[in-house]
VMD Tcl script that draws the C-alpha trace (Angstrom):
set ca {
  {0.00 0.00 0.00}
  {1.41 3.41 -0.94}
  {1.34 6.48 1.26}
  {-1.42 8.06 -0.83}
  {-3.46 4.81 -0.74}
  {-3.19 4.79 3.03}
  {-4.20 8.47 3.27}
  {-7.23 7.75 1.07}
  {-8.12 4.77 3.24}
  {-7.86 6.83 6.44}
  {-9.90 9.70 4.93}
  {-12.70 7.24 4.16}
  {-13.00 5.88 7.71}
  {-15.96 6.91 9.91}
  {-15.53 9.96 12.12}
  {-16.28 10.01 15.85}
  {-16.14 13.01 18.20}
  {-14.51 12.64 21.61}
  {-15.62 14.52 24.70}
  {-14.23 14.57 28.23}
  {-15.57 16.01 31.47}
  {-14.86 16.03 35.19}
  {-17.31 15.21 37.97}
  {-16.73 17.62 40.88}
  {-18.63 17.37 44.14}
  {-18.95 19.22 47.42}
  {-18.71 17.67 50.89}
  {-22.48 16.96 50.80}
  {-22.18 15.02 47.53}
  {-23.81 17.65 45.34}
  {-22.48 17.84 41.77}
  {-21.02 20.97 40.19}
  {-22.91 21.84 36.99}
  {-22.27 24.66 34.54}
  {-24.82 26.46 32.37}
  {-23.64 26.90 28.76}
  {-24.74 29.96 26.78}
  {-24.72 28.13 23.44}
  {-27.36 25.44 24.16}
  {-30.19 24.60 26.52}
  {-29.62 22.64 29.69}
  {-26.74 22.21 32.08}
  {-23.49 20.26 31.79}
  {-20.35 19.23 33.61}
  {-17.11 21.15 33.11}
  {-15.75 19.57 29.96}
  {-15.87 19.62 26.20}
  {-14.38 18.33 23.00}
  {-10.99 16.63 23.12}
  {-8.55 18.28 20.69}
  {-7.42 14.92 19.34}
  {-6.10 16.38 16.10}
  {-3.54 18.20 18.26}
  {-2.61 14.98 20.08}
  {-4.66 15.68 23.21}
  {-5.87 12.66 25.21}
  {-9.29 12.52 26.90}
  {-7.67 12.95 30.34}
  {-5.72 15.99 29.11}
  {-8.90 17.37 27.53}
  {-10.84 17.08 30.80}
  {-8.02 18.91 32.61}
  {-7.78 21.66 29.97}
  {-11.54 22.16 29.81}
  {-11.74 22.40 33.63}
  {-9.08 25.09 33.61}
  {-10.71 26.99 30.73}
  {-14.31 26.73 31.90}
  {-14.10 27.16 35.68}
  {-10.54 28.40 36.21}
  {-9.39 25.51 38.40}
  {-6.07 23.88 37.50}
  {-6.77 20.40 38.87}
  {-5.65 16.99 37.69}
  {-8.58 14.69 37.15}
  {-8.82 11.38 38.97}
  {-9.84 7.96 37.78}
  {-12.08 7.19 34.85}
  {-15.69 6.68 35.99}
  {-17.54 6.10 32.73}
  {-17.18 5.88 28.96}
  {-20.35 6.52 26.97}
  {-21.06 5.92 23.27}
  {-23.66 8.51 22.26}
  {-25.08 8.15 18.74}
  {-25.75 11.30 16.75}
  {-28.40 12.35 14.30}
  {-27.11 15.70 13.04}
  {-23.54 15.12 14.17}
  {-21.13 12.19 14.32}
  {-21.35 9.89 17.35}
  {-19.54 10.97 20.49}
  {-17.42 8.90 22.85}
  {-17.70 10.71 26.19}
  {-15.14 10.11 28.94}
  {-16.11 11.07 32.49}
  {-13.40 11.43 35.15}
  {-13.55 11.89 38.89}
  {-12.79 15.51 39.71}
  {-12.97 14.85 43.43}
  {-14.52 16.77 46.31}
  {-13.76 20.48 46.16}
  {-13.14 22.63 49.22}
  {-15.11 25.76 50.03}
  {-12.01 27.77 49.05}
  {-11.91 26.07 45.63}
  {-15.60 26.82 45.04}
  {-15.00 30.47 45.92}
  {-12.14 30.62 43.39}
  {-14.25 29.40 40.43}
  {-14.00 31.83 37.52}
  {-16.36 31.05 34.66}
  {-15.33 31.23 31.02}
  {-17.69 34.09 30.14}
  {-17.56 33.40 26.41}
  {-19.24 29.99 26.97}
  {-20.84 29.83 30.43}
  {-23.58 31.76 32.19}
  {-23.45 30.30 35.71}
  {-22.67 27.31 37.90}
  {-24.47 25.55 40.73}
  {-24.34 22.55 43.00}
  {-27.10 20.01 42.37}
  {-28.09 17.04 44.53}
  {-28.15 13.61 42.93}
  {-31.94 13.36 42.92}
  {-32.24 16.52 40.78}
  {-29.47 15.80 38.25}
  {-31.72 14.42 35.51}
  {-33.93 17.52 35.73}
  {-30.92 19.71 34.86}
  {-29.34 17.23 32.44}
  {-32.01 15.17 30.71}
  {-31.17 12.21 28.51}
  {-27.89 10.38 28.28}
  {-25.82 13.02 30.09}
  {-27.93 12.87 33.24}
  {-27.89 9.07 33.22}
  {-24.11 9.10 32.67}
  {-23.55 11.33 35.70}
  {-25.84 9.28 37.95}
  {-24.02 6.11 36.88}
  {-20.67 7.76 37.61}
  {-21.90 8.58 41.13}
  {-22.88 4.91 41.50}
  {-19.38 3.86 40.42}
  {-17.92 6.11 43.13}
  {-20.26 4.72 45.78}
  {-19.77 1.08 44.75}
  {-16.00 1.42 44.37}
  {-16.22 -0.49 41.10}
  {-14.32 0.01 37.87}
  {-15.42 2.41 35.15}
  {-18.87 1.86 33.66}
  {-19.33 1.15 29.96}
  {-22.39 3.00 28.63}
  {-24.31 3.33 25.40}
  {-26.41 6.48 25.22}
  {-26.24 6.81 29.00}
  {-27.26 3.24 29.83}
  {-24.94 0.56 31.27}
  {-24.05 -2.22 28.88}
  {-21.26 -4.01 30.70}
}
mol new
graphics top color blue
foreach p $ca { graphics top sphere $p radius 0.5 }
foreach p [lrange $ca 0 end-1] q [lrange $ca 1 end] { graphics top cylinder $p $q radius 0.2 }
display resetview
């Protein structure tokens, strides 16, 4: 196979987006959510992994946390990987990492990325799916279960456990 044949082969392969986020909590177990200005609903600090630049999902979660809420924190263990099919976009593989329990001082030092975010809040587990309907809400609830159970990362498809 020549170099141009290989490039043609690669160009013809399916495309998949990759996202990464961090799950931050307070001492009461409430989850930190951010309110984007570019779409309805709430989200976790996170976003698209810049894989074309060589960024890994873990690096993407760290970078997005720094950009979106101004906290320079390394993310912890992987809690969930979710395959989310798309209708008007390619499918997304979403990685969700443990951001840990933040201190009151860390919450006070949050600085939102004003070009993308309107606000942030702490939400108890039982209200998460009201703020994040669909696969994202289910993904976050499952990640909280993984933390409670002390099990390995959950494999999800569209927010539902498959493995």
